[in-house]
C-alpha positions, 0 to 999 in steps of 0.5 A, a space after each residue: 500500500 502506498 504511503 500517504 503524503 504526510 508519511 512521505 513528508 515526515 520521512 523526508 523532512 522529519 516531524 518538523 515538516 508541518 503546515 504551520 511552520 512559519 520559520 524561514 531559517 538561515 541563509 536568506 538574502 538581506 534584500 541587497 541582491 534584488 534586481 533594479 526592477 524590484 517593485 516597491 509599490 503597485 506592480 503592473 505585470 504581464 505573463 508568459 503562458 507556460 502550461 504543460 499538462 499531459 493529455 491523451 492519458 499521458 501520451 501527449 505533453 502540451 508545452 505552451 512555451 514550445 508551442 508559442 516558440 518561447 524557447 527559441 525567442 525568449 530573449 525577444 519575448 523578454 525584450 518585449 516586456 521592457 518595450 511595454 514599460 513593465 517591470 514585473 513578469 509572471 514567469 514559469 520555468 518548465 518544471 517537467 523539463 528541469 526535475 528529471 528525477 529526485 536530485 537530478 536537474 537540467 538547468 540549461 534553459 532556465 539558466 539562460 532565461 533567468 540570466 536574461 531576466 536579471 540582465 534586463 532588470 525585470 522582477 519575476 514572479 516565478 511560477 514553479 508548477 503550472 498544470 503538470 508534473 515531471 514524467 517520473 511523478 506521473 500525476 497528482 494522485 501520487 502522494 510523493 508529489 509534495 516531497 519531490 516538489 519541495 526539493 525542486 523549490 529549494 533547488 530553484 531558490 538556491 540557484 536564483 537567490 535574487 528572486 523574491 516573488 514566487 507562485 509555487 503552484 498556479 491555480 490549484 483548484 483549476 489544476 485539480 478540477 480539470 485533472 480529476 473532475 472534468 477529465 481533461 488533463 493529466 490523470 483524466 479522472 472524473 471522481 470526487 475522491 480523485 479530486 480531493 486526493 489531487 487537491 490535498 497533494 497540490 496544497 501540500 506541495 505548495 506549503 512544503 515548497 514555500 517552506 523550502 523557498 523561505 529557508 533560502 529567502 526568509 523575506 519571500 513574497 508568495 503570490 498565490 494565483 487562484 481562479 475567481 469563479 462563480 456559477 449563477 443558477 437560474 432555477 427556483 429550486 437550487 441544485 445541490 451539486 451546483 451549490 457545493 461547487 460554489 463552495 468548493 471554489 474556495 477549498 484550495 485557499 481554505 486548506 492553504 490558509 488554514 481556514 475552516 470550511 463549513 460542515 458541508 464541505 468538511 463532510 465532502 472532504 472526509 467522504 472522499 478520502 481526506 483523513 482527520 489527521 491530514 485535515 488537522 495538518 492543513 489547519 495547523 497554520 499558514 505557510 511562511 512568507 508574505 502571502 498575497 492572494 492573487 485572483 485570476 478573472 476571465 469572463 468565462 469564469 462566470 457561468 449561468 445555468 438556465 432552468 433547462 440545464 444549459 450553461 452559458 458564459 456570463 462575462 462579468 455579471 459580478 466581475 473581478 471586484 465582487 468575486 475577489 471581494 468575497 475572497 478578501 472578506 474570507 481571508 483578509 489578504 492583500 490582493 492582486 489581479 493576476 490574470 485576465 484576457 479575452 480571445 477577441 482582439 478587438 474587444 481586448 482594449 475595452 476588457 482591459 479598461 473594465 478590469 482596471 475599473 474593478 481594480 480602482 473600485 477595490 482600491 477605493 475601499 482601502 483594500 490593498 491591491 498589489 498589482 494588475 496583470 494582462 495575461 499573457 505577453 504573446 498569444 496562446 494556443 488551444 486555450 479555447 478548448 482548455 488544451 484538451 486537444 492539440 489542434 494548434 488553434 491560436 487564441 488572439 489574447 496576447 499583448 503581441 501576436 505569435 509573430 511578436 507584433 503588437 495588438 491593440 491591447 498593447 497600446 491600451 496597456 501603455 496608455 494605462 501605464 502612462 496615466 497610472 504608472 506611479 500609483 501606490 498599493 493603496 491610495 496615499 500609500 507613499 508612507 508605506 513600502 514593501 519591506 525587505 525584512 524576513 517574514 515572521 509569524 504574525 500576531 493580531 493586535 
């Protein structure tokens, strides 16, 4: 019988490896090694799409860095970030290509790309797991994932000690849902038990990975990136399955931030394989580092279910502001708009401004918003079908097309930067700064 993920963690890291370990340890940087682009206030950003799940039951590996030709054009792409006037980049290293086996790494591309990022003075928010894992791990049902991933995170933090900002695991909820409830990627299952298994392994991987990052960078800033979702059910009598889905959207962050879900969700977890011991481990406390709650929002994140059961994309009935405000009230973390786009390039400038209105509204309420991200820098491929088939269909959602020619939204973003480029995290926030002191256990006063 395979050992559970807690046993794997204890075997590798000892009894001290637990969710609430807030101590970064020795050996971190004092902040002097940060690049010149280190943001001290509002972070205007873009990202380079880097997803790498498997499809066809493991036979086909998607790799958007390859399919969008970033491996060959990374210098050009990073130059476009500077051309846009942006200092911050959500950047994903190809985890599946780097960690070949436990303790065995191939840094060839990562070293070249990271050297260019540093040379250009770009501040990376380094994305370490983006929808897929190395072949030797298999998929998210493997309880060894948190151990192997934690070792990888530690290796990355040691190799690039000047990096401070990280997203350990991108969109944990979406990763688990598409892999185990929708059957699109990776293990391609469609069961609640597989979903809970994947979710607990992914959250544990994020926690253990963050601990290893903090050992090397006690002042690390962790920008979680979770999908801001909601389903509107237009039925007089609500359907239990849809109502619990609207609760499960919080589950990844509940486990990550040690927030107790309600009784219905707790029963769901226990009914589908989570043990009381595992649950108590997650509730022991938050992971280390300064925690930023990033919310990704696309119009297709909101759905409407009609009385006959048909489902439609609602395109911002609530919007980023209202959905993220719910998340903020739940966790009381500083927020960031970490992803957005639309597939129609003619509509993209208007969508950019609508998202910015959402950010300004959140700021007006005094909620700290650390940044905004148009995702991604260049067009993507096959995201209109969730990467489920390899068709090579271009999604015209980038600031630049695949020929690296600017789209209309690039000009709109430059206009936004010209108007708002010097704003602070909160209005009149010139008195405050992003401290470089090590993150320690917070005590509410």
